[in-house]
VEXDREN-2710 file (C-alpha; in Angstrom, 1 decimal):
% VEXDREN-2710
k/r/px/py/pz
1/UNK/53.0/-2.3/155.3
2/UNK/51.9/-0.1/152.3
3/UNK/49.5/2.4/154.1
4/UNK/50.1/5.6/151.5
5/UNK/50.0/5.3/147.8
6/UNK/50.7/8.0/145.0
7/UNK/49.7/7.3/141.7
8/UNK/51.4/9.3/139.0
9/UNK/49.2/9.2/135.9
10/UNK/45.6/8.7/136.7
11/UNK/44.4/7.2/133.4
12/UNK/42.8/3.8/132.8
13/UNK/45.5/1.7/134.6
14/UNK/46.2/4.3/137.3
15/UNK/42.7/4.7/138.0
16/UNK/41.7/1.1/138.0
17/UNK/44.6/0.6/140.5
18/UNK/43.3/3.6/142.7
19/UNK/39.9/2.0/142.8
20/UNK/41.0/-1.4/143.6
21/UNK/43.1/0.0/146.4
22/UNK/40.3/1.6/147.9
23/UNK/39.0/-2.1/149.3
24/UNK/42.5/-2.8/151.2
25/UNK/41.6/-1.7/154.4
26/UNK/45.5/-1.3/155.2
27/UNK/45.8/1.7/152.4
28/UNK/45.0/4.9/154.1
29/UNK/45.1/7.1/151.3
30/UNK/45.7/7.0/147.5
31/UNK/47.0/10.7/146.0
32/UNK/46.2/11.4/142.6
33/UNK/49.0/13.3/140.6
34/UNK/48.4/14.2/136.7
35/UNK/48.9/17.3/134.7
36/UNK/45.4/16.7/133.1
37/UNK/43.0/18.2/135.5
38/UNK/40.3/16.8/133.9
39/UNK/41.4/13.5/134.7
40/UNK/42.2/14.3/138.2
41/UNK/38.6/15.5/138.8
42/UNK/37.2/12.2/136.9
43/UNK/39.3/9.7/139.3
44/UNK/38.2/12.0/142.1
45/UNK/34.3/11.6/141.2
46/UNK/34.9/7.7/140.9
47/UNK/36.5/7.4/144.1
48/UNK/39.8/6.2/142.8
49/UNK/41.7/8.6/144.5
50/UNK/41.3/10.5/148.0
51/UNK/42.9/13.6/146.9
52/UNK/45.3/15.3/144.4
53/UNK/48.6/17.1/144.9
54/UNK/51.7/18.3/143.1
55/UNK/54.3/15.9/141.8
56/UNK/56.8/17.2/144.7
57/UNK/54.4/17.2/147.2
58/UNK/52.4/14.1/146.7
59/UNK/55.3/11.7/146.8
60/UNK/56.4/12.8/150.0
61/UNK/56.0/10.4/152.9
62/UNK/54.2/7.6/151.0
63/UNK/54.9/4.0/151.0
64/UNK/54.4/3.2/147.3
65/UNK/54.6/5.6/144.3
66/UNK/53.0/4.0/140.9
67/UNK/54.2/5.7/137.9
68/UNK/51.2/4.7/135.4
69/UNK/52.3/7.2/132.5
70/UNK/53.5/6.5/129.1
71/UNK/56.9/4.8/129.2
72/UNK/58.8/7.7/127.3
73/UNK/58.2/9.9/130.3
74/UNK/59.0/7.4/133.5
75/UNK/63.0/8.4/133.5
76/UNK/62.1/12.2/133.9
77/UNK/59.5/11.7/136.4
78/UNK/61.8/9.4/138.4
79/UNK/64.7/12.0/138.3
80/UNK/62.0/14.7/139.5
81/UNK/60.8/12.6/142.4
82/UNK/63.9/11.3/143.8
83/UNK/64.5/14.4/146.3
84/UNK/61.5/14.0/147.6
85/UNK/60.7/10.7/148.5
86/UNK/61.8/8.7/151.5
87/UNK/64.4/6.0/151.0
88/UNK/62.2/3.3/152.0
89/UNK/59.7/4.3/149.5
90/UNK/59.3/1.6/147.0
91/UNK/58.8/3.2/143.2
92/UNK/57.4/1.0/140.4
93/UNK/55.9/1.7/136.9
94/UNK/53.2/-0.1/134.9
95/UNK/55.2/0.1/131.6
96/UNK/54.7/-2.5/129.1
97/UNK/58.4/-2.8/128.1
98/UNK/61.3/-3.3/130.9
99/UNK/64.6/-3.9/129.5
100/UNK/65.9/-0.4/128.7
101/UNK/63.7/1.3/131.3
102/UNK/64.8/-1.0/134.3
103/UNK/68.3/-1.0/133.3
104/UNK/67.9/2.9/133.2
105/UNK/66.3/3.4/136.4
106/UNK/68.1/1.2/138.5
107/UNK/71.2/2.8/137.9
108/UNK/69.1/6.5/138.2
109/UNK/67.6/5.0/141.9
110/UNK/70.6/3.6/143.6
111/UNK/69.8/3.7/147.3
112/UNK/66.2/3.9/146.4
113/UNK/63.8/0.6/145.9
114/UNK/62.5/0.7/141.8
115/UNK/60.6/-2.5/140.9
116/UNK/59.4/-2.6/137.8
117/UNK/55.7/-3.5/136.8
118/UNK/53.5/-4.6/134.1
119/UNK/49.7/-5.6/134.4
120/UNK/49.2/-7.7/131.5
121/UNK/45.4/-6.1/131.3
122/UNK/43.6/-3.1/130.1
123/UNK/41.3/-1.6/127.6
124/UNK/40.8/0.4/124.3
125/UNK/39.1/2.8/126.7
126/UNK/41.5/5.5/127.8
127/UNK/40.8/7.9/130.8
128/UNK/39.7/7.5/134.6
129/UNK/35.8/7.0/133.2
130/UNK/37.0/3.4/131.8
131/UNK/38.3/2.4/135.1
132/UNK/37.4/-0.8/136.4
133/UNK/38.6/-1.8/140.0
134/UNK/38.1/-5.6/138.8
135/UNK/40.6/-4.8/135.8
136/UNK/43.2/-6.9/137.4
137/UNK/41.1/-9.7/138.5
138/UNK/43.2/-13.0/137.4
139/UNK/45.4/-11.1/135.3
140/UNK/49.1/-11.6/135.3
141/UNK/51.0/-8.6/136.7
142/UNK/55.0/-9.2/135.9
143/UNK/57.3/-7.6/138.5
144/UNK/60.9/-7.5/137.3
145/UNK/63.6/-9.0/139.2
146/UNK/67.4/-8.4/139.0
147/UNK/70.4/-8.6/141.0
148/UNK/69.7/-5.5/142.6
149/UNK/66.1/-6.3/143.5
150/UNK/65.6/-6.3/147.7
151/UNK/63.4/-9.3/148.1
152/UNK/61.6/-7.7/151.2
153/UNK/60.1/-4.9/149.1
154/UNK/59.6/-7.2/146.0
155/UNK/57.5/-9.7/148.2
156/UNK/55.7/-6.6/149.9
157/UNK/54.9/-5.4/146.4
158/UNK/54.0/-9.0/145.3
159/UNK/51.4/-9.2/148.0
160/UNK/49.7/-5.8/147.6
161/UNK/49.3/-7.0/143.6
162/UNK/47.9/-10.3/144.7
163/UNK/45.2/-8.4/146.9
164/UNK/43.7/-6.7/144.1
165/UNK/43.3/-10.0/142.5
166/UNK/46.3/-10.3/140.0
167/UNK/48.4/-12.9/139.7
168/UNK/51.9/-11.8/140.6
169/UNK/54.6/-13.2/138.1
170/UNK/58.2/-12.5/138.9
171/UNK/60.7/-12.2/135.4
172/UNK/63.9/-10.9/134.3
173/UNK/63.4/-7.8/132.1
174/UNK/64.8/-9.4/129.0
175/UNK/62.6/-12.2/129.3
176/UNK/59.5/-10.1/130.0
177/UNK/60.2/-8.3/126.8
178/UNK/60.7/-11.1/124.4
179/UNK/57.4/-12.6/125.8
180/UNK/55.1/-9.3/125.3
181/UNK/56.8/-8.4/122.1
182/UNK/55.1/-11.5/120.6
183/UNK/51.9/-12.0/122.8
184/UNK/51.0/-8.3/123.1
185/UNK/52.9/-5.7/120.8
186/UNK/52.8/-7.9/117.4
187/UNK/49.2/-8.4/117.8
188/UNK/48.7/-4.4/118.0
189/UNK/51.0/-3.7/115.0
190/UNK/48.9/-6.2/113.3
191/UNK/45.7/-4.5/114.4
192/UNK/47.0/-1.3/113.3
193/UNK/48.1/-2.4/110.2
194/UNK/44.9/-3.8/109.1
195/UNK/42.8/-0.7/110.2
196/UNK/45.4/1.4/107.9
197/UNK/44.6/-1.2/104.9
198/UNK/40.7/-0.4/105.6
199/UNK/41.1/3.1/105.8
200/UNK/42.8/3.7/102.8
201/UNK/40.5/1.0/100.8
202/UNK/37.5/2.7/102.3
203/UNK/38.5/6.2/100.7
204/UNK/37.7/4.1/97.3
205/UNK/34.6/2.5/98.6
206/UNK/32.9/4.3/101.4
207/UNK/30.4/1.1/101.4
208/UNK/33.2/-1.1/102.8
209/UNK/33.0/0.2/106.4
210/UNK/29.5/-0.7/106.6
211/UNK/30.0/-4.4/105.7
212/UNK/33.1/-5.0/108.0
213/UNK/32.4/-8.1/110.0
214/UNK/32.2/-9.0/113.3
215/UNK/35.9/-10.9/113.0
216/UNK/37.5/-7.9/111.6
217/UNK/36.2/-5.7/114.4
218/UNK/37.5/-8.3/117.0
219/UNK/40.8/-8.4/115.3
220/UNK/41.1/-4.5/115.2
221/UNK/39.8/-3.3/118.6
222/UNK/42.9/-2.9/120.4
223/UNK/44.3/-0.6/117.7
224/UNK/42.0/2.1/119.3
225/UNK/44.5/2.2/122.3
226/UNK/46.4/5.4/123.1
227/UNK/48.9/6.4/120.5
228/UNK/51.3/8.1/122.7
229/UNK/51.6/4.8/124.8
230/UNK/51.9/2.6/122.1
231/UNK/54.5/4.6/120.1
232/UNK/56.6/4.5/123.3
233/UNK/56.3/0.5/123.7
234/UNK/57.0/0.0/120.2
235/UNK/60.5/2.3/120.1
236/UNK/61.4/0.9/123.8
237/UNK/61.1/-2.8/122.9
238/UNK/62.5/-2.2/119.5
239/UNK/64.8/-5.1/118.7
240/UNK/62.0/-7.6/120.2
241/UNK/59.6/-5.9/118.2
242/UNK/61.6/-6.1/115.1
243/UNK/62.4/-9.7/115.5
244/UNK/58.5/-10.6/115.8
245/UNK/57.7/-8.9/112.9
246/UNK/60.6/-10.7/110.9
247/UNK/58.6/-13.9/111.9
248/UNK/55.6/-12.6/110.9
249/UNK/56.8/-11.1/107.5
250/UNK/58.2/-15.1/106.9
251/UNK/54.7/-16.5/107.7
252/UNK/53.1/-14.0/105.7
253/UNK/55.1/-14.5/102.7
254/UNK/54.7/-18.5/103.1
255/UNK/50.9/-18.0/102.9
256/UNK/51.1/-15.5/100.0
257/UNK/53.2/-18.0/97.9
258/UNK/50.9/-21.2/98.1
259/UNK/48.0/-19.0/97.6
260/UNK/49.5/-17.9/94.5
261/UNK/50.5/-21.1/93.7
262/UNK/47.1/-22.7/94.3
263/UNK/48.7/-25.1/96.5
264/UNK/45.8/-26.6/98.0
265/UNK/47.1/-29.2/100.3
266/UNK/49.6/-26.9/101.6
267/UNK/47.1/-24.2/102.3
268/UNK/44.7/-26.4/103.9
269/UNK/47.5/-28.2/105.7
270/UNK/48.1/-24.5/107.4
271/UNK/44.8/-23.6/108.0
272/UNK/44.2/-26.9/109.8
273/UNK/47.3/-26.6/112.0
274/UNK/46.7/-23.0/113.1
275/UNK/43.3/-24.1/113.7
276/UNK/44.1/-26.9/115.9
277/UNK/46.6/-25.1/117.7
278/UNK/44.0/-22.2/118.6
279/UNK/41.7/-24.4/119.9
280/UNK/44.1/-26.1/122.2
281/UNK/45.3/-22.6/123.4
282/UNK/44.1/-22.3/127.3
283/UNK/42.6/-19.4/128.0
284/UNK/45.2/-18.9/130.7
285/UNK/48.5/-20.7/130.2
286/UNK/49.4/-23.1/132.8
287/UNK/52.3/-22.2/134.5
288/UNK/51.5/-18.6/134.9
289/UNK/48.2/-19.0/136.8
290/UNK/46.9/-22.0/138.8
291/UNK/45.8/-25.0/136.7
292/UNK/42.5/-24.1/134.6
293/UNK/39.9/-26.5/134.1
294/UNK/37.5/-25.8/131.1
295/UNK/34.3/-26.7/129.5
296/UNK/33.2/-26.5/125.8
297/UNK/29.9/-25.6/125.7
298/UNK/27.3/-25.5/122.6
299/UNK/24.5/-23.1/122.9
300/UNK/21.5/-22.3/120.8
301/UNK/21.3/-19.0/119.1
302/UNK/18.3/-17.6/121.6
303/UNK/18.1/-14.6/123.9
304/UNK/19.9/-14.8/127.5
305/UNK/21.6/-18.2/126.2
306/UNK/24.9/-17.5/127.9
307/UNK/23.2/-15.6/131.1
308/UNK/20.9/-18.9/131.8
309/UNK/24.2/-20.6/132.0
310/UNK/25.7/-18.2/134.2
311/UNK/22.8/-18.3/136.3
312/UNK/22.6/-21.9/136.7
313/UNK/26.0/-22.4/137.8
314/UNK/25.9/-19.2/140.0
315/UNK/22.9/-20.4/141.6
316/UNK/24.8/-23.9/142.7
317/UNK/27.7/-21.5/143.9
318/UNK/29.9/-22.6/140.9
319/UNK/32.5/-19.5/140.0
320/UNK/33.3/-19.0/136.4
321/UNK/36.7/-17.9/136.1
322/UNK/36.8/-16.9/132.4
323/UNK/34.2/-17.0/129.5
324/UNK/35.5/-17.2/125.8
325/UNK/33.3/-17.3/122.5
326/UNK/35.1/-19.8/120.4
327/UNK/32.5/-19.9/117.4
328/UNK/29.6/-18.2/116.2
329/UNK/26.8/-19.8/113.9
330/UNK/23.6/-19.1/112.7
331/UNK/22.0/-21.7/114.7
332/UNK/24.0/-21.1/117.8
333/UNK/27.5/-20.9/119.0
334/UNK/30.3/-22.7/121.2
335/UNK/31.7/-21.0/124.2
336/UNK/34.6/-22.4/126.5
337/UNK/34.2/-21.9/130.4
338/UNK/37.0/-21.7/132.8
339/UNK/37.0/-22.9/136.1
340/UNK/39.8/-22.5/139.1
341/UNK/39.0/-25.7/141.1
342/UNK/38.8/-29.2/139.8
343/UNK/35.5/-30.0/141.7
344/UNK/34.0/-26.8/140.5
345/UNK/35.0/-28.1/137.1
346/UNK/33.3/-31.5/137.5
347/UNK/30.2/-30.3/139.4
348/UNK/29.6/-27.6/136.2
349/UNK/30.0/-30.5/134.0
350/UNK/27.4/-32.6/135.5
351/UNK/25.4/-29.9/136.2
352/UNK/25.0/-28.9/132.5
353/UNK/24.7/-32.4/131.4
354/UNK/21.6/-32.8/133.7
355/UNK/20.4/-29.5/132.4
356/UNK/20.6/-31.2/128.6
357/UNK/23.3/-28.8/127.5
358/UNK/26.2/-30.2/125.1
359/UNK/29.0/-29.9/127.1
360/UNK/32.3/-31.6/126.8
361/UNK/35.5/-31.7/129.3
362/UNK/39.0/-30.5/128.5
END
């Protein structure tokens, strides 16, 4: 049983885990370790950790060490802590790349218990002040499995992850890296490049930044993430990231070509195909999470429109798993509601219809 936890790195993810652990009765103590004294004090202030300590002392006699730091320094940290930890201690990390890291750390930690981890959630906010104990609710949390992984420790860590509300997904390091290169790393690169373009053009016309539309803000929001963390991610997952960039360049070149040639039919076809694909995209990929049941709801452009729907369903004990805004118009918008249970899905559909909402089932 995991009773004492040391979190090395009390930034957004580390402090959010610390907050979530406070609600688990079996966890008696969460120790915070960080070179940033301001972060440590903030983590203490919000109740994410119970006390602070040095790296060497803080990892002694704990059941779990979580390395919530940039990927680039994890190997050095593991080398430093190995002389001080118990052989039964589980070591894990929250790095967004796994293949190189897991390979190196498994060689380094022979005789110990290392399991790679990656919570697929986060925020552009950095530091403990942005921490949220609900950050992991319904989020995918990848744990890596190799031929060296001890199943009893893997199941122990999986149980802990699920108790903070996440959905544990066990993958090989290589498969993980190929998937996140497409779904996470490429979108961040695109956001960074878009911001680079707007920053350059804004030097010529300062009015440009004042007229940025909501779509641009949404698309580039993630570019405000921690630069050091993302630098390490791109370099540690270099091969997979470069493969996805090449595919993206091919698609972008094709778009450029058909626009240049005024190919009306081809452009319309591509826009229609991608629109349809986006609308069919589930909020949570089936197979990774328990089956989702979704409703598409059209709302008028009035104050508290979404809040009224949430209140209506909440008053009838119907839990909304997730909400996504699909389209915003001057006269209203369309949102997608996701439910975990089929009976909640059906009950919500009937209730919304009874209250004169325009709603369709998916």
